[in-house]
C-alpha positions, -999 to +999 in steps of 0.1 A: -802-298-264-798-261-254-797-254-217-799-222-199-772-213-175-779-192-144-751-171-129-754-157-093-742-121-094-734-097-066-732-067-089-695-065-087-670-067-115-661-104-109-695-119-112-706-097-141-674-107-160-681-144-153-716-138-167-702-121-198-676-149-204-703-175-201-725-155-225-697-157-251-698-195-249-736-199-249-764-174-255-787-190-229-773-171-199-793-152-173-782-137-140-797-140-105-792-116-077-802-128-043-814-102-017-805-111+018-819-081+036-784-073+049-771-053+020-753-021+029-766-004-004-804+000-011-816-030-031-833-009-058-799+008-064-781-025-066-808-040-089-807-010-112-768-012-115-770-049-122-799-047-147-780-018-164-749-040-168-770-069-178-787-049-205-753-038-219-742-074-220-774-088-233-780-109-201-814-108-184-812-103-146-837-117-121-839-106-084-849-132-058-858-118-024-844-143+002-845-118+031-871-135+053-856-170+047-821-158+051-828-141+084-847-172+097-825-200+084-791-183+087-790-153+110-816-164+136-802-199+135-766-187+141-777-163+169-798-190+187-771-217+185-744-192+195-763-180+225-769-216+236-731-223+235-731-241+201-708-227+174-712-253+147-715-243+111-743-257+090-749-260+053-780-239+043-796-252+012-810-228-013-831-256-028-866-261-017-871-288+009-899-302+029-885-288+061-877-252+070-849-264+092-814-258+082-795-286+065 
C-alpha cells in the first residue's frame, strides 16, 4: 500500500532537505507550511520561496493558516495564565478535537 508522507517545512534549508531526502525514498511526499501570524517575513514571500523550492524538488507545498487558532490557543492562553500567576506549559494539539481548549 502506498502512503503519502507529509513534511512540515519552515522554508529553511533543514526542513527542505528533510523533504528532499524523504522524496528520494518514496515519491508520495508533500510539504505543509503552517502560518502562525507571528512570522517576521511576509507570508506570501515565505510561501513563494517554499513553493519555488518545492517545484525544483518535485514536492507539492500546502499552506495551512493557523494564525487565529495559534493566537487563541497558544498566545492568548499563555498570556492569560501568565498574568494570573500560572506558568505551566501545555501541549497544544494540532489535531481536531471536540474542544477548543488547549490540551
